[in-house]
C-alpha positions as CSV (number, residue, x, y, z in Angstrom):
1,M,30.0,-17.7,7.5
2,N,26.2,-18.5,7.4
3,H,24.3,-19.6,4.3
4,F,23.2,-16.1,3.6
5,T,26.7,-14.7,3.7
6,T,27.9,-17.5,1.4
7,R,25.1,-16.8,-1.0
8,A,25.9,-13.1,-0.9
9,V,29.5,-13.7,-1.9
10,Q,28.4,-16.0,-4.7
11,T,25.8,-13.5,-5.9
12,R,28.2,-10.6,-5.9
13,A,30.7,-12.7,-8.0
14,L,27.9,-13.6,-10.4
15,A,26.8,-10.0,-10.7
16,A,30.4,-8.8,-11.2
17,G,30.9,-11.3,-14.0
18,N,27.6,-10.2,-15.7
19,A,28.5,-6.5,-15.3
20,R,31.7,-6.9,-17.2
21,G,29.8,-7.6,-20.4
22,N,31.6,-9.3,-23.3
23,P,30.3,-8.2,-26.7
24,E,31.8,-11.3,-28.2
25,S,29.9,-13.7,-26.0
26,N,28.0,-16.4,-27.9
27,V,24.9,-18.4,-27.2
28,A,26.9,-21.0,-25.2
29,D,28.2,-18.3,-22.9
30,N,24.7,-16.9,-22.4
31,N,23.3,-20.4,-21.7
32,A,26.1,-21.0,-19.2
33,S,25.4,-17.6,-17.6
34,N,21.7,-18.4,-17.3
35,L,22.6,-21.8,-15.8
36,T,24.9,-20.1,-13.3
37,E,22.2,-17.5,-12.4
38,N,19.6,-20.2,-12.0
39,N,22.0,-22.1,-9.7
40,A,22.6,-18.9,-7.7
41,I,18.8,-18.4,-7.3
42,A,18.3,-22.1,-6.4
43,G,20.9,-21.6,-3.7
44,F,18.5,-19.3,-1.8
45,L,15.7,-21.9,-1.8
46,P,13.8,-23.0,0.1
47,M,13.4,-19.7,2.0
48,S,12.0,-19.5,5.5
49,A,8.3,-18.3,5.6
50,V,9.3,-15.0,7.3
51,E,12.1,-14.2,4.7
52,F,9.6,-14.8,1.9
53,A,7.0,-12.7,3.7
54,V,9.4,-9.8,3.9
55,L,10.2,-10.1,0.1
56,L,6.5,-10.3,-0.6
57,A,5.9,-7.2,1.5
58,L,8.6,-5.3,-0.5
59,A,7.5,-6.6,-3.9
60,E,4.9,-3.8,-4.1
61,G,7.3,-1.1,-3.2
62,A,9.7,0.3,-0.7
63,R,8.6,0.3,3.0
64,H,9.9,1.0,6.4
65,G,10.2,-1.7,9.1
66,Y,6.8,-1.0,10.8
67,A,5.0,-1.1,7.4
68,I,6.7,-4.4,6.7
69,V,5.5,-5.8,10.0
70,K,1.9,-4.6,9.4
71,D,1.9,-6.0,5.9
72,I,3.1,-9.4,7.1
73,E,0.5,-9.4,9.9
74,A,-2.3,-8.5,7.4
75,R,-1.2,-11.1,4.8
76,S,-1.0,-13.8,7.5
77,G,-4.3,-13.0,9.1
78,G,-2.5,-12.1,12.3
79,Q,-0.7,-15.5,12.5
80,V,2.7,-14.0,12.0
81,S,3.9,-11.0,14.1
82,L,7.5,-9.9,14.1
83,L,9.3,-8.1,16.9
84,P,11.6,-5.3,15.8
85,G,14.8,-7.2,16.8
86,N,13.7,-10.2,14.7
87,L,12.7,-8.1,11.8
88,Y,15.9,-6.1,11.6
89,A,18.0,-9.3,11.9
90,I,16.1,-10.7,8.9
91,L,16.4,-7.4,7.0
92,Q,20.2,-7.4,7.6
93,R,20.6,-10.9,6.3
94,L,18.5,-10.2,3.2
95,A,20.5,-7.1,2.5
96,E,23.8,-8.8,3.0
97,S,22.7,-11.5,0.5
98,G,21.7,-8.9,-2.1
99,L,17.9,-9.6,-2.0
100,I,16.9,-6.2,-0.6
101,E,18.6,-2.9,-0.1
102,R,18.2,0.2,2.0
103,T,16.7,3.2,0.1
104,R,16.0,6.8,0.7
105,P,12.6,7.9,1.8
106,A,12.2,9.9,-1.4
107,A,12.1,6.6,-3.3
108,V,8.9,5.7,-1.5
109,N,5.8,6.3,-3.7
110,D,3.0,6.3,-1.1
111,G,3.7,9.8,0.2
112,S,4.3,8.7,3.7
113,A,8.1,9.1,3.6
114,D,9.8,9.9,7.0
115,K,13.5,10.6,6.9
116,R,13.9,9.2,10.4
117,R,12.9,5.7,9.3
118,R,14.9,3.1,7.5
119,Y,13.3,2.1,4.2
120,Y,14.0,-1.0,2.2
121,R,13.2,-2.2,-1.3
122,I,13.5,-5.5,-3.1
123,T,16.4,-5.8,-5.6
124,A,16.1,-7.4,-9.0
125,L,17.8,-10.5,-7.6
126,G,15.4,-10.5,-4.7
127,R,12.4,-10.4,-7.0
128,R,13.7,-13.3,-9.0
129,V,14.4,-15.3,-5.9
130,A,10.9,-14.5,-4.5
131,A,9.3,-15.6,-7.8
132,A,11.3,-18.8,-7.7
133,E,10.2,-19.4,-4.1
134,A,6.5,-18.7,-5.1
135,A,6.8,-21.2,-7.9
136,R,8.3,-23.8,-5.6
137,M,5.5,-23.2,-3.1
138,K,2.9,-23.4,-5.8
139,R,4.2,-26.9,-6.8
140,M,4.0,-28.0,-3.2
141,V,0.4,-26.8,-2.8
142,E,-0.5,-28.6,-6.1
143,A,1.1,-31.8,-4.7
144,A,-0.9,-31.4,-1.5
145,A,-4.1,-30.9,-3.5
146,A,-3.3,-34.0,-5.6
147,S,-2.9,-35.9,-2.3
148,N,-6.3,-34.8,-1.1
149,L,-4.7,-32.8,1.8
150,L,-6.6,-29.6,1.1
151,E,-10.2,-29.0,2.0
152,D,-12.6,-28.4,-0.9
153,P,-14.0,-24.9,-0.4
154,A,-17.3,-26.0,-2.1
155,Q,-18.0,-28.3,0.9
């Protein structure tokens, strides 16, 4: 079982527990639930750059594989280019872990739906994990800036 599969099992257990809903839950239960969810999210971090790039591409809406590849290429200035085999392996891992899901073309808002293509969208968990990864990366960039590792754009 790889780390994504383990995370998927833990995430599904967490979601099942939250879905049961207990009307008699108190603040302590909510705090414990939030702590458990934060631990589940932290278990996905740090993400690989490509996994994060896929979530980032899907954060704006559902896309098919080729559109995901083009978005990643554009955001990376052409530095990251995925082959279909690599992309679909990453999409499968992210889907198994509950961060993305397949969707129907009708759910795509840009009018370019094609029933022959596989479309994916980010899940609520995937959005929370991506936000946590972005915050983690922001702290790292701030640390690099504090260590004078970034060039000053004014120079």
